[in-house]
C-alpha positions in Angstrom: -35.2 -10.3 23.8 -32.9 -8.8 20.9 -35.3 -8.5 17.5 -34.5 -11.0 14.9 -32.8 -10.2 11.5 -31.0 -12.0 9.5 -28.4 -11.2 6.1 -29.3 -11.8 2.5 -28.3 -15.8 1.9 -26.2 -13.7 -1.2 -24.0 -12.0 1.4 -20.5 -11.1 -0.6 -18.6 -9.1 1.7 -17.2 -8.9 5.5 -15.4 -5.4 6.8 -13.0 -5.0 9.5 -11.2 -2.4 10.9 -7.9 -2.9 12.7 -6.9 -0.1 14.5 -3.2 0.9 15.6 -3.1 -0.7 18.4 -3.6 -4.2 16.5 -7.4 -4.1 17.9 -9.6 -5.8 16.2 -13.9 -4.6 15.0 -16.1 -6.7 12.7 -18.8 -5.5 11.4 -20.5 -9.1 12.1 -23.8 -10.4 14.0 -25.2 -11.4 16.5 -24.4 -8.1 18.1 -23.6 -6.3 15.0 -25.4 -5.5 11.5 -24.3 -3.6 8.4 -27.1 -1.4 6.5 -24.5 0.0 4.5 -21.3 1.4 3.0 -20.3 4.3 0.5 -17.1 5.9 -1.2 -16.0 1.9 -2.0 -15.9 3.3 -5.9 -13.7 5.8 -7.4 -12.7 8.7 -5.6 -13.7 12.0 -7.0 -10.7 13.6 -9.0 -8.7 17.1 -9.1 -8.7 18.1 -12.6 -5.7 20.5 -12.7 -6.0 23.3 -15.4 -4.5 25.9 -16.2 -5.6 30.0 -18.5 -3.8 32.0 -20.5 -5.0 35.4 -21.1 -7.1 35.4 -24.1 -7.0 31.7 -23.8 -10.8 29.8 -25.1 -11.4 27.4 -22.3 -8.3 25.9 -20.3 -5.5 23.9 -20.6 -5.6 20.0 -19.3 -2.3 19.8 -17.4 -3.2 16.6 -15.2 -5.8 14.5 -13.0 -5.2 14.2 -9.5 -7.3 11.7 -6.9 -8.9 13.3 -4.1 -8.8 11.6 -0.9 -11.1 8.7 0.2 -13.9 9.7 1.8 -15.8 6.3 3.2 -18.9 6.1 5.4 -20.0 3.2 7.2 -23.8 2.6 8.8 -24.5 -0.8 11.1 -27.0 -1.2 13.9 -25.8 -2.5 17.4 -27.8 -4.6 19.2 -28.0 -5.6 23.0 -30.0 -7.5 25.6 -30.1 -4.3 27.6 -29.5 -0.3 27.4 -26.7 -1.0 29.6 -25.0 -3.3 26.9 -26.1 -0.9 23.8 -24.6 1.8 25.5 -21.1 -1.2 26.5 -21.0 -1.3 22.8 -21.1 2.4 22.0 -18.3 3.0 24.0 -16.7 -0.3 22.3 -16.8 1.5 19.4 -15.5 5.1 20.3 -12.2 3.0 21.8 -11.8 1.1 18.7 -12.5 4.2 15.9 -10.4 6.5 18.3 -8.7 8.9 16.0 -6.0 9.6 18.5 -4.4 6.4 18.1 -3.9 7.3 14.6 -4.0 5.5 11.0 -6.1 2.4 10.7 -6.8 -0.7 8.1 -10.5 -1.2 6.9 -10.4 -4.7 5.5 -13.2 -5.7 2.8 -13.0 -9.4 2.7 -15.0 -11.4 -0.2 -16.3 -14.4 -0.2 -14.4 -15.8 -3.2 -11.5 -14.9 -1.6 -10.4 -11.3 -2.4 -9.2 -8.9 0.0 -8.4 -5.6 -0.2 -7.1 -2.9 2.6 -7.0 0.3 3.1 -5.5 3.0 5.8 -7.9 5.2 7.4 -8.3 7.8 9.8 -11.7 8.2 11.7 -13.4 11.5 10.7 -16.5 11.0 13.0 -18.8 8.9 15.0 -22.6 9.3 15.4 -24.8 7.4 17.4 -29.1 8.0 16.3 -31.7 7.1 18.7 -34.0 4.8 18.6 -37.5 4.4 19.9 -36.7 0.9 20.3 -34.5 -0.4 23.3 -32.4 -3.1 22.3 -30.9 -1.2 19.2 -29.3 1.7 18.0 -27.7 2.9 14.9 -23.8 3.8 14.3 -23.0 6.0 11.7 -18.8 6.2 11.2 -17.2 8.3 8.3 -13.6 7.7 7.6 -10.4 9.0 5.6 -8.3 7.4 3.1 -5.8 10.4 2.8 -4.1 8.0 0.0 -7.2 6.7 -2.1 -6.1 3.8 -3.4 -7.0 0.2 -2.1 -4.2 -2.5 -2.2 -3.9 -6.2 -2.0 -2.4 -6.9 1.2 -0.4 -10.1 -0.2 2.9 -8.3 -0.9 4.5 -9.3 -4.0 8.3 -10.2 -4.4 11.0 -10.5 -7.0 14.7 -11.3 -6.7 16.8 -9.8 -9.4 21.0 -10.6 -9.4 23.3 -8.8 -10.9 25.7 -11.6 -12.2 23.9 -14.5 -15.1 26.7 -17.1 -15.1 29.4 -15.3 -12.7 32.6 -16.9 -11.5 34.1 -18.4 -7.9 37.2 -18.4 -6.8 39.4 -20.1 -7.4 39.7 -19.6 -11.4 39.6 -22.5 -13.2 39.9 -21.6 -16.7 39.1 -21.0 -19.3 37.5 -18.2 -17.0 33.5 -17.3 -17.6 32.6 -13.9 -16.4 29.1 -14.1 -17.0 26.7 -11.5 -18.1 26.3 -7.9 -15.6 22.7 -7.4 -15.5 19.3 -9.1 -15.4 16.1 -8.4 -16.9 12.6 -9.4 -15.5 9.6 -9.0 -16.8 6.7 -8.5 -14.3 2.9 -7.8 -13.7 0.7 -4.9 -11.8 -2.1 -6.4 -11.9 -3.2 -3.5 -10.2 -5.4 -0.5 -11.9 -3.3 2.4 -11.2 0.6 2.9 -10.6 2.3 1.4 -7.3 5.6 2.4 -5.7 8.4 0.0 -5.0 10.2 -0.8 -2.4 14.2 -1.7 -3.0 16.4 -3.9 -1.5 19.9 -4.5 -1.9 22.0 -6.7 -0.1 25.8 -6.3 -0.7 28.8 -6.3 -1.6 27.0 -4.4 -4.4 29.6 -1.6 -6.4 27.2 1.0 -8.5 23.9 -0.6 -8.4 21.3 1.0 -11.1 17.2 -0.6 -10.9 15.8 0.7 -14.1 11.9 0.2 -15.0 12.6 -0.3 -18.4 8.7 0.3 -19.7 9.1 3.6 -18.4 12.6 4.5 -19.0 13.5 5.7 -15.4 16.5 4.7 -13.7 18.0 4.9 -9.8 21.6 4.9 -10.2 23.1 4.7 -7.0 27.1 5.5 -6.6 28.5 3.6 -3.8 29.6 0.2 -2.8 26.9 -1.3 -0.3 29.5 -3.8 1.7 28.9 -7.3 2.3 26.3 -7.6 5.3 24.5 -4.1 4.8 21.5 -3.5 3.0 20.5 -0.2 1.2 16.6 0.4 1.1 14.6 2.7 -1.6 11.4 3.6 -1.4 9.7 5.2 -4.6 6.5 6.0 -2.6 5.2 10.0 -2.6 5.9 11.6 0.3 8.0 8.5 1.6 10.7 8.1 -1.0 13.9 7.5 1.3 17.6 6.3 0.6 18.9 4.3 4.1 21.9 1.9 4.4 20.8 -0.2 7.5 24.5 -1.7 8.9 25.5 -2.6 12.5 21.8 -2.5 13.1 21.7 1.5 12.4 19.9 2.7 9.7 22.1 5.8 7.6 20.7 8.0 5.3 21.9 7.4 1.8 20.4 10.0 -0.2 24.1 11.6 -1.1 24.7 8.3 -3.3 22.0 8.6 -5.5 22.6 10.3 -8.7 21.1 13.4 -9.4 19.0 12.5 -12.4 17.6 9.2 -11.0 13.8 9.2 -10.8 12.2 6.6 -7.9 9.6 5.1 -11.0 6.9 3.0 -10.0 5.0 0.4 -12.1 2.6 0.7 -14.8 -0.6 -1.0 -14.2 -0.3 -4.4 -16.3 3.5 -5.7 -17.5 6.6 -3.9 -16.6 10.2 -4.6 -17.3 13.2 -4.3 -15.0 16.7 -4.2 -14.6 19.2 -4.9 -12.4 23.1 -3.9 -13.1 26.2 -3.6 -11.4 29.6 -3.1 -12.0 30.4 -5.9 -9.7 28.8 -7.7 -7.0 29.9 -10.1 -4.0 28.8 -13.6 -3.8 26.1 -12.5 -1.4 24.6 -9.7 -3.3 20.9 -9.8 -4.0 17.7 -7.2 -5.0 14.8 -7.9 -4.2 12.1 -5.6 -5.4 8.2 -5.6 -3.4 5.4 -4.0 -4.0 1.2 -3.8 -3.6 -1.3 -4.1 -6.4 -3.3 -1.0 -5.8 -6.8 -0.2 -7.2 -8.8 2.8 -7.6 -12.1 1.3 -6.2 -13.2 -2.0 -5.3 
């Protein structure tokens, strides 16, 4: 028989890993019992400094988060030795690093849920004198150390406020070019954005007024096409989706552009165009990110 065990009444969390094949592994009774976890808090920092000849001390340049190392320790139970072996095989299959990056979900009873992208570094099983259980220790690496809220946030803007339509009816109201909105990044660190510009749009400019940084596009986005801008580090890109195909559009990004991110807290975003069609629209997407949970 399986040794009886109980979670504390005050249990406030659940952990689930989903691999690149969308296969889930939940560390929950009766087959698995979470014993401990590490690496959920603030990751270590790389303090970058420089030193000049004859300088006392060093000059601070920047501080950068290192990759995050997460360790999960849990017991696995079985009525027979073979059940234990089968569950060990299941763990090895679900956490197979050859599958690529997976997602670890930290779900709290109060409803807050946080995700982080991870890849398996090691899996170890300890032997036990008891035949009905074993201990698994899994180490995960998060190259991007930030947890994120899985609910993606969206804001929609249009270039003309008021605007006009055909046929003209005098007096003509040409509207005001540009829209400015206030958004809130509820996370604890900067977060990149995805920007979708739906045509027809002529020479759009998307600005984070708070940081005084702007992305300038020197091109007309045709009606039915979509310009997609990604400001994430290592993934910065500008693509046009046209006729079902993605075309590199980096050549249309003004060289003075800065692929800005949202600061923690309140940000003001503005969007302006030279002109736009009736189907034009700007959508900005992001995830709130956290340095620790």
